[in-house]
C-alpha positions as CSV (number, residue, x, y, z in Angstrom):
1,M,0.3,0.0,0.0
2,K,0.8,3.5,-0.5
3,L,-0.2,6.3,1.8
4,T,0.2,9.7,2.4
5,L,0.5,10.9,6.5
6,K,-0.4,13.9,6.8
7,I,0.8,14.8,10.6
8,W,0.8,17.6,12.8
9,R,4.4,18.8,14.0
10,Q,5.1,21.2,16.8
11,R,7.9,21.4,19.1
12,S,6.2,22.3,22.3
13,S,3.5,24.2,23.4
14,G,4.7,27.7,23.0
15,D,6.2,26.9,19.2
16,K,3.5,27.5,16.0
17,G,2.3,24.6,15.0
18,K,2.4,23.1,11.0
19,F,0.7,20.2,9.3
20,V,4.1,18.0,7.1
21,S,3.4,15.4,4.6
22,Y,5.0,12.3,4.5
23,P,4.5,10.2,1.2
24,M,5.0,6.4,2.3
25,E,5.7,3.2,0.3
26,D,4.9,-0.4,0.6
27,V,2.8,-0.1,3.8
28,Y,1.9,-3.2,5.0
29,P,-1.6,-4.0,5.5
30,E,-1.5,-5.4,9.2
31,M,0.4,-3.0,10.4
32,S,-1.3,-1.1,12.6
33,M,-1.3,2.9,13.1
34,L,1.6,3.0,15.5
35,E,3.8,0.5,13.9
36,C,3.3,2.5,11.0
37,L,4.6,5.9,12.5
38,D,7.3,3.2,13.7
39,V,8.7,2.7,10.3
40,L,8.2,6.4,9.3
41,N,10.0,7.8,12.3
42,E,13.0,5.0,11.4
43,T,13.1,6.4,7.8
44,L,13.3,10.2,9.8
45,I,16.1,9.1,11.9
46,E,17.8,7.4,9.1
47,R,17.5,11.1,7.1
48,G,18.4,13.1,10.8
49,E,15.0,14.5,10.9
50,E,13.7,14.6,14.2
51,P,10.8,12.0,14.5
52,V,7.0,12.5,15.9
53,A,6.6,11.9,19.0
54,F,3.3,10.2,19.6
55,D,1.9,8.5,23.3
56,H,1.9,4.3,23.5
57,D,2.6,1.9,25.6
58,C,1.3,-1.5,26.1
59,R,-0.4,-1.5,22.6
60,E,-3.0,-4.1,23.0
61,G,-5.8,-1.7,23.6
62,I,-5.8,-1.9,27.8
63,C,-3.3,1.0,28.7
64,G,-5.4,4.2,26.9
65,S,-2.2,6.3,26.7
66,C,-2.5,6.1,22.9
67,G,-4.6,8.3,21.0
68,F,-4.6,10.9,18.4
69,M,-7.3,12.1,14.9
70,I,-7.3,10.4,11.7
71,N,-9.1,12.5,9.6
72,G,-11.0,14.4,11.9
73,V,-12.2,10.8,13.8
74,A,-10.7,10.0,17.5
75,Q,-9.2,7.3,17.8
76,G,-9.9,6.4,13.6
77,P,-12.7,5.3,11.7
78,E,-13.3,2.1,13.6
79,R,-15.9,1.2,16.4
80,A,-14.7,0.4,19.5
81,T,-10.7,0.5,17.9
82,T,-7.5,2.4,19.8
83,V,-5.1,3.4,17.3
84,C,-2.6,0.6,18.0
85,Q,-5.4,-1.9,17.3
86,L,-6.2,-0.1,14.1
87,T,-4.6,-1.9,11.1
88,M,-4.0,-0.1,7.9
89,R,-6.0,-2.4,6.0
90,H,-8.9,-0.2,7.0
91,F,-7.5,2.6,4.9
92,K,-7.3,2.7,0.8
93,D,-4.6,2.5,-1.3
94,S,-3.1,6.0,-2.0
95,Q,-5.4,7.4,0.5
96,E,-3.9,10.2,2.6
97,L,-4.6,10.6,6.1
98,V,-4.9,13.5,8.6
99,I,-3.2,12.9,12.0
100,E,-3.2,15.1,14.8
101,P,-3.5,15.4,18.7
102,W,-6.7,15.8,20.8
103,R,-7.9,19.6,20.3
104,V,-8.8,20.0,24.1
105,A,-8.3,22.8,26.3
106,A,-7.8,20.4,28.9
107,F,-5.5,18.6,27.4
108,P,-2.9,20.8,26.4
109,L,-0.1,20.0,23.9
110,I,3.2,19.0,24.7
111,K,5.0,18.0,21.7
112,D,3.3,16.5,17.8
113,L,0.6,13.9,18.5
114,V,1.4,14.1,22.5
115,V,-0.8,15.9,25.1
116,D,-1.3,16.5,28.6
117,R,-4.3,14.3,30.1
118,S,-3.2,14.9,34.4
119,A,-6.7,16.5,34.0
120,F,-8.1,13.3,34.2
121,D,-5.5,12.1,36.9
122,H,-6.9,14.6,39.4
123,I,-10.9,13.7,38.7
124,I,-9.6,10.2,39.6
125,E,-7.9,11.7,42.6
126,A,-11.1,13.6,43.9
127,G,-12.8,10.4,44.3
128,G,-12.2,7.6,41.7
129,Y,-11.3,5.1,44.8
130,I,-12.7,3.3,47.1
131,S,-11.1,3.9,51.0
132,V,-10.3,-0.2,52.3
133,S,-7.7,-1.1,54.8
134,T,-4.5,-2.3,53.0
135,G,-3.4,-6.3,53.9
136,Q,-4.1,-9.2,52.2
137,A,-6.7,-9.2,49.4
138,P,-10.5,-10.7,51.0
139,D,-11.4,-13.8,50.0
140,G,-13.3,-13.2,46.7
141,N,-16.6,-14.6,47.7
142,A,-16.3,-12.6,51.1
143,I,-18.9,-9.7,49.2
144,L,-21.4,-11.1,46.9
145,V,-22.3,-9.2,44.1
146,G,-25.5,-10.0,42.3
147,K,-24.5,-10.8,38.4
148,E,-26.6,-7.9,36.8
149,S,-24.2,-5.2,39.2
150,A,-21.0,-6.8,38.2
151,D,-21.5,-7.1,34.4
152,Q,-22.5,-3.1,34.5
153,A,-19.7,-2.4,36.6
154,M,-17.2,-4.4,33.9
155,D,-18.9,-2.4,31.3
156,A,-18.4,0.7,32.9
157,A,-14.7,-0.4,34.4
158,A,-14.1,-1.0,30.7
159,C,-12.9,2.7,30.3
160,I,-9.3,3.4,29.4
161,G,-8.9,7.0,29.6
162,C,-7.6,7.7,26.6
163,G,-9.5,10.7,26.3
164,A,-11.3,10.3,22.9
165,C,-14.6,11.1,24.7
166,V,-13.7,14.4,25.3
167,A,-11.8,15.2,21.9
168,A,-14.8,13.8,20.2
169,R,-17.2,16.8,22.1
170,P,-18.0,19.9,20.8
171,N,-17.7,21.2,24.1
172,G,-15.1,18.8,25.2
173,S,-16.7,17.5,28.1
174,P,-15.6,14.2,30.2
175,A,-18.7,13.3,31.0
176,L,-18.5,9.7,29.6
177,F,-15.1,9.2,31.8
178,T,-16.1,10.2,35.0
179,G,-19.6,8.6,34.6
180,A,-17.8,5.3,34.1
181,K,-15.3,6.2,36.7
182,I,-18.3,7.0,39.1
183,T,-20.6,4.0,37.6
184,H,-18.2,1.0,38.1
185,L,-17.6,2.2,41.7
186,G,-21.1,3.0,43.0
187,I,-23.0,0.5,42.0
188,L,-20.6,-2.1,43.6
189,P,-21.3,-3.2,47.6
190,Q,-17.5,-2.0,48.3
191,G,-18.2,1.2,46.4
192,K,-21.4,2.5,48.3
193,P,-20.5,3.8,51.3
194,E,-18.8,6.6,49.7
195,R,-21.3,6.5,46.6
196,D,-22.2,10.1,47.5
197,S,-18.9,12.2,48.3
198,R,-17.5,10.6,45.2
199,A,-20.1,12.0,42.8
200,L,-20.2,15.1,44.5
201,H,-15.8,15.7,44.5
202,M,-15.0,13.9,40.7
203,V,-17.9,16.1,39.1
204,M,-17.0,18.9,41.3
205,Q,-13.3,18.6,40.0
206,M,-14.6,18.2,36.4
207,N,-15.8,21.1,36.2
208,A,-13.2,22.8,37.6
209,E,-10.5,21.9,35.4
210,S,-10.4,23.2,31.7
211,F,-13.4,20.8,30.1
212,G,-16.3,22.2,28.5
213,N,-20.8,21.0,29.6
214,C,-21.7,17.5,28.7
215,T,-24.6,18.1,25.7
216,N,-26.0,14.7,25.5
217,I,-25.1,14.4,21.7
218,G,-23.7,11.0,21.8
219,E,-20.6,11.3,20.0
220,C,-18.5,10.5,22.9
221,T,-20.3,7.1,22.8
222,G,-19.4,6.7,19.1
223,V,-15.5,7.0,18.8
224,C,-15.0,5.2,22.5
225,P,-12.7,2.5,21.9
226,K,-14.5,0.1,24.6
227,A,-18.3,1.7,23.9
228,I,-18.5,3.1,27.0
229,P,-22.6,3.4,27.3
230,L,-24.3,6.7,27.5
231,E,-26.1,5.8,30.2
232,V,-22.8,6.4,32.5
233,I,-24.1,9.9,32.4
234,A,-26.8,9.6,33.3
235,T,-25.7,7.5,36.6
236,M,-23.5,10.5,37.6
237,N,-26.0,13.2,37.1
238,R,-28.2,10.9,39.2
239,D,-25.6,10.1,41.9
240,Y,-24.1,13.9,42.1
241,I,-28.3,15.7,42.5
242,R,-29.5,12.7,45.2
243,A,-25.8,13.4,47.2
244,S,-26.4,17.3,46.2
245,W,-30.0,17.1,48.0
246,K,-28.2,15.3,51.0
247,K,-25.9,17.8,51.3
248,R,-28.0,20.5,51.5
249,D,-30.3,18.7,54.0
250,S,-27.5,18.5,56.4
251,V,-26.3,21.6,56.2
252,E,-30.0,23.4,57.0
253,A,-30.0,20.6,59.7
254,A,-27.1,22.0,61.2
255,I,-28.2,25.5,61.4
256,I,-32.1,25.5,62.3
257,S,-31.0,22.5,65.2
258,P,-29.4,25.7,67.3
259,V,-31.7,28.0,66.8
260,M,-34.6,25.7,67.7
261,E,-32.5,25.0,71.3
262,S,-32.3,28.1,71.5
263,S,-36.3,29.0,71.0
264,R,-36.8,26.3,73.3
265,G,-34.5,27.7,76.1
């Protein structure tokens, strides 16, 4: 196959970037997108040019490190597929592929196709965990989990935090990512004690970052490489609203109680 890779090149966030076209000969159809970039980088290094910077790690669609736009589509044209799993046979011979990084304010560009996704880390740090005593792992049957709850939790836990959902949304909202993390913990028995505080803190942190608002268009789940269902956003909203009302009621009770006591006195 012959392909032309039109790649966004930018030395750093402070430099001006531009698209650079790289014609490629003898592209094997079974190559992955990242392997194709590897071949390109080997050629660039041999010519004394700077290789294209891109994120990668496991290359098995598990870690969520890789990801960029291909012809305007986050993670490329194949549904439920990461770019490391995307093979070149899905493209036509002599086709031009426009490759660029996530264009999201909350993911500032570092170099070429690499962006800083630490905003996701901040959301997880705000409540994406279960507080348990450390030590030996408990027996797997110590806490029974119903099959329906287990299936829903596993579906939501499949999120790898790649950022495709944010890049695909017009407003750059991380609602699918945050909803997946809140859902997969909140519906399990181990996560229920912190369900309300988790929703409050994670949504508040999500709003504190430079993301936009969710508009329920559904583009996020359309490009998600793990096909996270849109329903996790509804679960997040429900948990957040319930937790907000509980917090408001507790604050009102704390204010009213001393007043009632003083009136009795």
